[in-house]
mmCIF file of the N, C-alpha and C atoms, coordinates in Angstrom:
data_MODEL
# 
_entry.id   MODEL 
# 
loop_
_atom_site.group_PDB 
_atom_site.id 
_atom_site.type_symbol 
_atom_site.label_atom_id 
_atom_site.label_alt_id 
_atom_site.label_comp_id 
_atom_site.label_asym_id 
_atom_site.label_entity_id 
_atom_site.label_seq_id 
_atom_site.pdbx_PDB_ins_code 
_atom_site.Cartn_x 
_atom_site.Cartn_y 
_atom_site.Cartn_z 
_atom_site.occupancy 
_atom_site.B_iso_or_equiv 
_atom_site.pdbx_formal_charge 
_atom_site.auth_seq_id 
_atom_site.auth_comp_id 
_atom_site.auth_asym_id 
_atom_site.auth_atom_id 
_atom_site.pdbx_PDB_model_num 
ATOM 1   N N  . MET A 1 1  ? 7.771  34.264 -13.764 1.00 0.00 ? 1  MET A N  1 
ATOM 2   C CA . MET A 1 1  ? 7.778  34.312 -15.204 1.00 0.00 ? 1  MET A CA 1 
ATOM 3   C C  . MET A 1 1  ? 7.715  32.886 -15.727 1.00 0.00 ? 1  MET A C  1 
ATOM 4   N N  . THR A 1 2  ? 6.874  32.686 -16.671 1.00 0.00 ? 2  THR A N  1 
ATOM 5   C CA . THR A 1 2  ? 6.728  31.364 -17.266 1.00 0.00 ? 2  THR A CA 1 
ATOM 6   C C  . THR A 1 2  ? 7.710  31.200 -18.423 1.00 0.00 ? 2  THR A C  1 
ATOM 7   N N  . HIS A 1 3  ? 7.889  29.970 -18.850 1.00 0.00 ? 3  HIS A N  1 
ATOM 8   C CA . HIS A 1 3  ? 8.782  29.705 -19.971 1.00 0.00 ? 3  HIS A CA 1 
ATOM 9   C C  . HIS A 1 3  ? 8.234  30.353 -21.246 1.00 0.00 ? 3  HIS A C  1 
ATOM 10  N N  . LYS A 1 4  ? 6.925  30.373 -21.384 1.00 0.00 ? 4  LYS A N  1 
ATOM 11  C CA . LYS A 1 4  ? 6.300  30.993 -22.561 1.00 0.00 ? 4  LYS A CA 1 
ATOM 12  C C  . LYS A 1 4  ? 6.631  32.491 -22.609 1.00 0.00 ? 4  LYS A C  1 
ATOM 13  N N  . GLN A 1 5  ? 6.575  33.170 -21.457 1.00 0.00 ? 5  GLN A N  1 
ATOM 14  C CA . GLN A 1 5  ? 6.934  34.586 -21.415 1.00 0.00 ? 5  GLN A CA 1 
ATOM 15  C C  . GLN A 1 5  ? 8.400  34.773 -21.785 1.00 0.00 ? 5  GLN A C  1 
ATOM 16  N N  . TYR A 1 6  ? 9.252  33.854 -21.310 1.00 0.00 ? 6  TYR A N  1 
ATOM 17  C CA . TYR A 1 6  ? 10.675 33.918 -21.634 1.00 0.00 ? 6  TYR A CA 1 
ATOM 18  C C  . TYR A 1 6  ? 10.896 33.764 -23.136 1.00 0.00 ? 6  TYR A C  1 
ATOM 19  N N  . GLU A 1 7  ? 10.172 32.819 -23.749 1.00 0.00 ? 7  GLU A N  1 
ATOM 20  C CA . GLU A 1 7  ? 10.297 32.598 -25.196 1.00 0.00 ? 7  GLU A CA 1 
ATOM 21  C C  . GLU A 1 7  ? 9.846  33.820 -25.983 1.00 0.00 ? 7  GLU A C  1 
ATOM 22  N N  . ASN A 1 8  ? 8.887  34.555 -25.462 1.00 0.00 ? 8  ASN A N  1 
ATOM 23  C CA . ASN A 1 8  ? 8.389  35.760 -26.124 1.00 0.00 ? 8  ASN A CA 1 
ATOM 24  C C  . ASN A 1 8  ? 9.252  36.976 -25.805 1.00 0.00 ? 8  ASN A C  1 
ATOM 25  N N  . GLU A 1 9  ? 10.435 36.725 -25.201 1.00 0.00 ? 9  GLU A N  1 
ATOM 26  C CA . GLU A 1 9  ? 11.434 37.742 -24.893 1.00 0.00 ? 9  GLU A CA 1 
ATOM 27  C C  . GLU A 1 9  ? 10.944 38.801 -23.912 1.00 0.00 ? 9  GLU A C  1 
ATOM 28  N N  . LYS A 1 10 ? 10.033 38.427 -23.050 1.00 0.00 ? 10 LYS A N  1 
ATOM 29  C CA . LYS A 1 10 ? 9.608  39.342 -22.006 1.00 0.00 ? 10 LYS A CA 1 
ATOM 30  C C  . LYS A 1 10 ? 10.691 39.380 -20.935 1.00 0.00 ? 10 LYS A C  1 
ATOM 31  N N  . ARG A 1 11 ? 10.990 40.556 -20.447 1.00 0.00 ? 11 ARG A N  1 
ATOM 32  C CA . ARG A 1 11 ? 12.051 40.702 -19.442 1.00 0.00 ? 11 ARG A CA 1 
ATOM 33  C C  . ARG A 1 11 ? 11.540 40.314 -18.064 1.00 0.00 ? 11 ARG A C  1 
ATOM 34  N N  . LEU A 1 12 ? 12.431 39.672 -17.308 1.00 0.00 ? 12 LEU A N  1 
ATOM 35  C CA . LEU A 1 12 ? 12.117 39.290 -15.933 1.00 0.00 ? 12 LEU A CA 1 
ATOM 36  C C  . LEU A 1 12 ? 12.253 40.515 -15.044 1.00 0.00 ? 12 LEU A C  1 
ATOM 37  N N  . ASN A 1 13 ? 11.230 40.789 -14.255 1.00 0.00 ? 13 ASN A N  1 
ATOM 38  C CA . ASN A 1 13 ? 11.294 41.888 -13.289 1.00 0.00 ? 13 ASN A CA 1 
ATOM 39  C C  . ASN A 1 13 ? 10.540 41.469 -12.030 1.00 0.00 ? 13 ASN A C  1 
ATOM 40  N N  . ILE A 1 14 ? 10.530 42.335 -11.048 1.00 0.00 ? 14 ILE A N  1 
ATOM 41  C CA . ILE A 1 14 ? 9.924  41.963 -9.767  1.00 0.00 ? 14 ILE A CA 1 
ATOM 42  C C  . ILE A 1 14 ? 8.421  41.762 -9.870  1.00 0.00 ? 14 ILE A C  1 
ATOM 43  N N  . TYR A 1 15 ? 7.806  42.267 -10.918 1.00 0.00 ? 15 TYR A N  1 
ATOM 44  C CA . TYR A 1 15 ? 6.352  42.168 -11.034 1.00 0.00 ? 15 TYR A CA 1 
ATOM 45  C C  . TYR A 1 15 ? 5.897  40.863 -11.668 1.00 0.00 ? 15 TYR A C  1 
ATOM 46  N N  . ASN A 1 16 ? 6.769  40.220 -12.468 1.00 0.00 ? 16 ASN A N  1 
ATOM 47  C CA . ASN A 1 16 ? 6.339  38.979 -13.118 1.00 0.00 ? 16 ASN A CA 1 
ATOM 48  C C  . ASN A 1 16 ? 7.145  37.769 -12.654 1.00 0.00 ? 16 ASN A C  1 
ATOM 49  N N  . ALA A 1 17 ? 8.016  37.938 -11.657 1.00 0.00 ? 17 ALA A N  1 
ATOM 50  C CA . ALA A 1 17 ? 8.859  36.839 -11.176 1.00 0.00 ? 17 ALA A CA 1 
ATOM 51  C C  . ALA A 1 17 ? 8.112  35.976 -10.162 1.00 0.00 ? 17 ALA A C  1 
ATOM 52  N N  . THR A 1 18 ? 8.470  34.705 -10.159 1.00 0.00 ? 18 THR A N  1 
ATOM 53  C CA . THR A 1 18 ? 7.936  33.814 -9.135  1.00 0.00 ? 18 THR A CA 1 
ATOM 54  C C  . THR A 1 18 ? 8.751  34.006 -7.856  1.00 0.00 ? 18 THR A C  1 
ATOM 55  N N  . LYS A 1 19 ? 8.310  33.385 -6.786  1.00 0.00 ? 19 LYS A N  1 
ATOM 56  C CA . LYS A 1 19 ? 9.010  33.518 -5.503  1.00 0.00 ? 19 LYS A CA 1 
ATOM 57  C C  . LYS A 1 19 ? 10.442 33.000 -5.611  1.00 0.00 ? 19 LYS A C  1 
ATOM 58  N N  . GLU A 1 20 ? 10.638 31.888 -6.296  1.00 0.00 ? 20 GLU A N  1 
ATOM 59  C CA . GLU A 1 20 ? 11.984 31.326 -6.464  1.00 0.00 ? 20 GLU A CA 1 
ATOM 60  C C  . GLU A 1 20 ? 12.856 32.235 -7.320  1.00 0.00 ? 20 GLU A C  1 
ATOM 61  N N  . GLN A 1 21 ? 12.268 32.818 -8.352  1.00 0.00 ? 21 GLN A N  1 
ATOM 62  C CA . GLN A 1 21 ? 13.025 33.726 -9.204  1.00 0.00 ? 21 GLN A CA 1 
ATOM 63  C C  . GLN A 1 21 ? 13.423 34.980 -8.428  1.00 0.00 ? 21 GLN A C  1 
ATOM 64  N N  . LEU A 1 22 ? 12.529 35.459 -7.560  1.00 0.00 ? 22 LEU A N  1 
ATOM 65  C CA . LEU A 1 22 ? 12.856 36.620 -6.732  1.00 0.00 ? 22 LEU A CA 1 
ATOM 66  C C  . LEU A 1 22 ? 14.013 36.313 -5.790  1.00 0.00 ? 22 LEU A C  1 
ATOM 67  N N  . LYS A 1 23 ? 14.014 35.116 -5.210  1.00 0.00 ? 23 LYS A N  1 
ATOM 68  C CA . LYS A 1 23 ? 15.116 34.716 -4.328  1.00 0.00 ? 23 LYS A CA 1 
ATOM 69  C C  . LYS A 1 23 ? 16.434 34.731 -5.096  1.00 0.00 ? 23 LYS A C  1 
ATOM 70  N N  . PHE A 1 24 ? 16.410 34.202 -6.313  1.00 0.00 ? 24 PHE A N  1 
ATOM 71  C CA . PHE A 1 24 ? 17.612 34.197 -7.142  1.00 0.00 ? 24 PHE A CA 1 
ATOM 72  C C  . PHE A 1 24 ? 18.045 35.618 -7.470  1.00 0.00 ? 24 PHE A C  1 
ATOM 73  N N  . MET A 1 25 ? 17.095 36.484 -7.795  1.00 0.00 ? 25 MET A N  1 
ATOM 74  C CA . MET A 1 25 ? 17.413 37.871 -8.137  1.00 0.00 ? 25 MET A CA 1 
ATOM 75  C C  . MET A 1 25 ? 18.075 38.584 -6.957  1.00 0.00 ? 25 MET A C  1 
ATOM 76  N N  . VAL A 1 26 ? 17.573 38.361 -5.761  1.00 0.00 ? 26 VAL A N  1 
ATOM 77  C CA . VAL A 1 26 ? 18.135 38.991 -4.569  1.00 0.00 ? 26 VAL A CA 1 
ATOM 78  C C  . VAL A 1 26 ? 19.545 38.465 -4.306  1.00 0.00 ? 26 VAL A C  1 
ATOM 79  N N  . LYS A 1 27 ? 19.712 37.158 -4.446  1.00 0.00 ? 27 LYS A N  1 
ATOM 80  C CA . LYS A 1 27 ? 21.034 36.559 -4.234  1.00 0.00 ? 27 LYS A CA 1 
ATOM 81  C C  . LYS A 1 27 ? 22.032 37.107 -5.257  1.00 0.00 ? 27 LYS A C  1 
ATOM 82  N N  . ASP A 1 28 ? 21.622 37.189 -6.500  1.00 0.00 ? 28 ASP A N  1 
ATOM 83  C CA . ASP A 1 28 ? 22.481 37.713 -7.559  1.00 0.00 ? 28 ASP A CA 1 
ATOM 84  C C  . ASP A 1 28 ? 22.832 39.177 -7.293  1.00 0.00 ? 28 ASP A C  1 
ATOM 85  N N  . ARG A 1 29 ? 21.862 39.960 -6.848  1.00 0.00 ? 29 ARG A N  1 
ATOM 86  C CA . ARG A 1 29 ? 22.096 41.374 -6.536  1.00 0.00 ? 29 ARG A CA 1 
ATOM 87  C C  . ARG A 1 29 ? 23.096 41.508 -5.391  1.00 0.00 ? 29 ARG A C  1 
ATOM 88  N N  . ASP A 1 30 ? 22.940 40.694 -4.356  1.00 0.00 ? 30 ASP A N  1 
ATOM 89  C CA . ASP A 1 30 ? 23.850 40.751 -3.213  1.00 0.00 ? 30 ASP A CA 1 
ATOM 90  C C  . ASP A 1 30 ? 25.275 40.382 -3.617  1.00 0.00 ? 30 ASP A C  1 
ATOM 91  N N  . GLU A 1 31 ? 25.422 39.380 -4.479  1.00 0.00 ? 31 GLU A N  1 
ATOM 92  C CA . GLU A 1 31 ? 26.748 38.990 -4.953  1.00 0.00 ? 31 GLU A CA 1 
ATOM 93  C C  . GLU A 1 31 ? 27.374 40.099 -5.793  1.00 0.00 ? 31 GLU A C  1 
ATOM 94  N N  . MET A 1 32 ? 26.558 40.764 -6.603  1.00 0.00 ? 32 MET A N  1 
ATOM 95  C CA . MET A 1 32 ? 27.066 41.862 -7.416  1.00 0.00 ? 32 MET A CA 1 
ATOM 96  C C  . MET A 1 32 ? 27.525 43.018 -6.524  1.00 0.00 ? 32 MET A C  1 
ATOM 97  N N  . ILE A 1 33 ? 26.763 43.337 -5.501  1.00 0.00 ? 33 ILE A N  1 
ATOM 98  C CA . ILE A 1 33 ? 27.143 44.390 -4.561  1.00 0.00 ? 33 ILE A CA 1 
ATOM 99  C C  . ILE A 1 33 ? 28.464 44.040 -3.885  1.00 0.00 ? 33 ILE A C  1 
ATOM 100 N N  . LYS A 1 34 ? 28.619 42.788 -3.510  1.00 0.00 ? 34 LYS A N  1 
ATOM 101 C CA . LYS A 1 34 ? 29.855 42.342 -2.862  1.00 0.00 ? 34 LYS A CA 1 
ATOM 102 C C  . LYS A 1 34 ? 31.048 42.518 -3.797  1.00 0.00 ? 34 LYS A C  1 
ATOM 103 N N  . ARG A 1 35 ? 30.890 42.095 -5.063  1.00 0.00 ? 35 ARG A N  1 
ATOM 104 C CA . ARG A 1 35 ? 31.983 42.242 -6.036  1.00 0.00 ? 35 ARG A CA 1 
ATOM 105 C C  . ARG A 1 35 ? 32.314 43.711 -6.271  1.00 0.00 ? 35 ARG A C  1 
ATOM 106 N N  . LEU A 1 36 ? 31.299 44.549 -6.387  1.00 0.00 ? 36 LEU A N  1 
ATOM 107 C CA . LEU A 1 36 ? 31.536 45.972 -6.625  1.00 0.00 ? 36 LEU A CA 1 
ATOM 108 C C  . LEU A 1 36 ? 32.217 46.636 -5.434  1.00 0.00 ? 36 LEU A C  1 
ATOM 109 N N  . ARG A 1 37 ? 31.853 46.236 -4.231  1.00 0.00 ? 37 ARG A N  1 
ATOM 110 C CA . ARG A 1 37 ? 32.515 46.783 -3.029  1.00 0.00 ? 37 ARG A CA 1 
ATOM 111 C C  . ARG A 1 37 ? 33.985 46.389 -2.991  1.00 0.00 ? 37 ARG A C  1 
ATOM 112 N N  . MET A 1 38 ? 34.280 45.145 -3.382  1.00 0.00 ? 38 MET A N  1 
ATOM 113 C CA . MET A 1 38 ? 35.676 44.698 -3.415  1.00 0.00 ? 38 MET A CA 1 
ATOM 114 C C  . MET A 1 38 ? 36.472 45.516 -4.440  1.00 0.00 ? 38 MET A C  1 
ATOM 115 N N  . GLN A 1 39 ? 35.894 45.746 -5.613  1.00 0.00 ? 39 GLN A N  1 
ATOM 116 C CA . GLN A 1 39 ? 36.557 46.553 -6.635  1.00 0.00 ? 39 GLN A CA 1 
ATOM 117 C C  . GLN A 1 39 ? 36.772 47.978 -6.141  1.00 0.00 ? 39 GLN A C  1 
ATOM 118 N N  . LEU A 1 40 ? 35.759 48.524 -5.487  1.00 0.00 ? 40 LEU A N  1 
ATOM 119 C CA . LEU A 1 40 ? 35.866 49.878 -4.960  1.00 0.00 ? 40 LEU A CA 1 
ATOM 120 C C  . LEU A 1 40 ? 36.969 49.970 -3.913  1.00 0.00 ? 40 LEU A C  1 
ATOM 121 N N  . ASP A 1 41 ? 37.047 48.987 -3.031  1.00 0.00 ? 41 ASP A N  1 
ATOM 122 C CA . ASP A 1 41 ? 38.093 48.970 -2.011  1.00 0.00 ? 41 ASP A CA 1 
ATOM 123 C C  . ASP A 1 41 ? 39.479 48.906 -2.642  1.00 0.00 ? 41 ASP A C  1 
ATOM 124 N N  . GLU A 1 42 ? 39.633 48.079 -3.689  1.00 0.00 ? 42 GLU A N  1 
ATOM 125 C CA . GLU A 1 42 ? 40.923 47.969 -4.375  1.00 0.00 ? 42 GLU A CA 1 
ATOM 126 C C  . GLU A 1 42 ? 41.300 49.297 -5.026  1.00 0.00 ? 42 GLU A C  1 
ATOM 127 N N  . LYS A 1 43 ? 40.342 49.922 -5.681  1.00 0.00 ? 43 LYS A N  1 
ATOM 128 C CA . LYS A 1 43 ? 40.619 51.193 -6.355  1.00 0.00 ? 43 LYS A CA 1 
ATOM 129 C C  . LYS A 1 43 ? 40.903 52.303 -5.351  1.00 0.00 ? 43 LYS A C  1 
ATOM 130 N N  . GLN A 1 44 ? 40.216 52.272 -4.223  1.00 0.00 ? 44 GLN A N  1 
ATOM 131 C CA . GLN A 1 44 ? 40.458 53.272 -3.185  1.00 0.00 ? 44 GLN A CA 1 
ATOM 132 C C  . GLN A 1 44 ? 41.859 53.099 -2.610  1.00 0.00 ? 44 GLN A C  1 
ATOM 133 N N  . ALA A 1 45 ? 42.285 51.867 -2.412  1.00 0.00 ? 45 ALA A N  1 
ATOM 134 C CA . ALA A 1 45 ? 43.629 51.605 -1.900  1.00 0.00 ? 45 ALA A CA 1 
ATOM 135 C C  . ALA A 1 45 ? 44.682 52.087 -2.890  1.00 0.00 ? 45 ALA A C  1 
ATOM 136 N N  . ALA A 1 46 ? 44.467 51.843 -4.177  1.00 0.00 ? 46 ALA A N  1 
ATOM 137 C CA . ALA A 1 46 ? 45.407 52.310 -5.200  1.00 0.00 ? 46 ALA A CA 1 
ATOM 138 C C  . ALA A 1 46 ? 45.437 53.836 -5.243  1.00 0.00 ? 46 ALA A C  1 
ATOM 139 N N  . LEU A 1 47 ? 44.297 54.464 -5.115  1.00 0.00 ? 47 LEU A N  1 
ATOM 140 C CA . LEU A 1 47 ? 44.229 55.930 -5.108  1.00 0.00 ? 47 LEU A CA 1 
ATOM 141 C C  . LEU A 1 47 ? 44.939 56.498 -3.890  1.00 0.00 ? 47 LEU A C  1 
ATOM 142 N N  . ASP A 1 48 ? 44.721 55.905 -2.737  1.00 0.00 ? 48 ASP A N  1 
ATOM 143 C CA . ASP A 1 48 ? 45.403 56.360 -1.522  1.00 0.00 ? 48 ASP A CA 1 
ATOM 144 C C  . ASP A 1 48 ? 46.916 56.223 -1.661  1.00 0.00 ? 48 ASP A C  1 
ATOM 145 N N  . GLU A 1 49 ? 47.345 55.122 -2.272  1.00 0.00 ? 49 GLU A N  1 
ATOM 146 C CA . GLU A 1 49 ? 48.778 54.906 -2.481  1.00 0.00 ? 49 GLU A CA 1 
ATOM 147 C C  . GLU A 1 49 ? 49.345 55.957 -3.434  1.00 0.00 ? 49 GLU A C  1 
ATOM 148 N N  . ALA A 1 50 ? 48.618 56.267 -4.502  1.00 0.00 ? 50 ALA A N  1 
ATOM 149 C CA . ALA A 1 50 ? 49.074 57.273 -5.464  1.00 0.00 ? 50 ALA A CA 1 
ATOM 150 C C  . ALA A 1 50 ? 49.135 58.658 -4.815  1.00 0.00 ? 50 ALA A C  1 
ATOM 151 N N  . ILE A 1 51 ? 48.171 58.972 -4.002  1.00 0.00 ? 51 ILE A N  1 
ATOM 152 C CA . ILE A 1 51 ? 48.173 60.266 -3.304  1.00 0.00 ? 51 ILE A CA 1 
ATOM 153 C C  . ILE A 1 51 ? 49.370 60.360 -2.370  1.00 0.00 ? 51 ILE A C  1 
ATOM 154 N N  . GLU A 1 52 ? 49.649 59.285 -1.672  1.00 0.00 ? 52 GLU A N  1 
ATOM 155 C CA . GLU A 1 52 ? 50.792 59.267 -0.752  1.00 0.00 ? 52 GLU A CA 1 
ATOM 156 C C  . GLU A 1 52 ? 52.106 59.425 -1.517  1.00 0.00 ? 52 GLU A C  1 
ATOM 157 N N  . MET A 1 53 ? 52.199 58.779 -2.673  1.00 0.00 ? 53 MET A N  1 
ATOM 158 C CA . MET A 1 53 ? 53.405 58.911 -3.493  1.00 0.00 ? 53 MET A CA 1 
ATOM 159 C C  . MET A 1 53 ? 53.576 60.346 -3.972  1.00 0.00 ? 53 MET A C  1 
ATOM 160 N N  . LEU A 1 54 ? 52.480 60.981 -4.365  1.00 0.00 ? 54 LEU A N  1 
ATOM 161 C CA . LEU A 1 54 ? 52.568 62.376 -4.823  1.00 0.00 ? 54 LEU A CA 1 
ATOM 162 C C  . LEU A 1 54 ? 52.961 63.305 -3.684  1.00 0.00 ? 54 LEU A C  1 
ATOM 163 N N  . LYS A 1 55 ? 52.465 63.048 -2.486  1.00 0.00 ? 55 LYS A N  1 
ATOM 164 C CA . LYS A 1 55 ? 52.831 63.866 -1.345  1.00 0.00 ? 55 LYS A CA 1 
ATOM 165 C C  . LYS A 1 55 ? 54.317 63.749 -1.050  1.00 0.00 ? 55 LYS A C  1 
ATOM 166 N N  . ASN A 1 56 ? 54.854 62.533 -1.158  1.00 0.00 ? 56 ASN A N  1 
ATOM 167 C CA . ASN A 1 56 ? 56.265 62.309 -0.885  1.00 0.00 ? 56 ASN A CA 1 
ATOM 168 C C  . ASN A 1 56 ? 57.160 62.825 -2.008  1.00 0.00 ? 56 ASN A C  1 
ATOM 169 N N  . TYR A 1 57 ? 56.630 62.967 -3.213  1.00 0.00 ? 57 TYR A N  1 
ATOM 170 C CA . TYR A 1 57 ? 57.393 63.417 -4.366  1.00 0.00 ? 57 TYR A CA 1 
ATOM 171 C C  . TYR A 1 57 ? 57.722 64.902 -4.270  1.00 0.00 ? 57 TYR A C  1 
ATOM 172 N N  . THR A 1 58 ? 56.794 65.675 -3.719  1.00 0.00 ? 58 THR A N  1 
ATOM 173 C CA . THR A 1 58 ? 57.007 67.124 -3.685  1.00 0.00 ? 58 THR A CA 1 
ATOM 174 C C  . THR A 1 58 ? 57.747 67.578 -2.464  1.00 0.00 ? 58 THR A C  1 
# 
């Protein structure tokens, strides 16, 4: 994507990105997946703990 396309508010996607922009997009996607997996693991641990507490309560 050129600066002119950016100024015209064209969205960056895989079809108009340069090779360097694609590398950045992949890196950003991988980091987002990593963060989401960490959040999911934390929430799963909290859910497991809550389930265990409910089992012990009854």
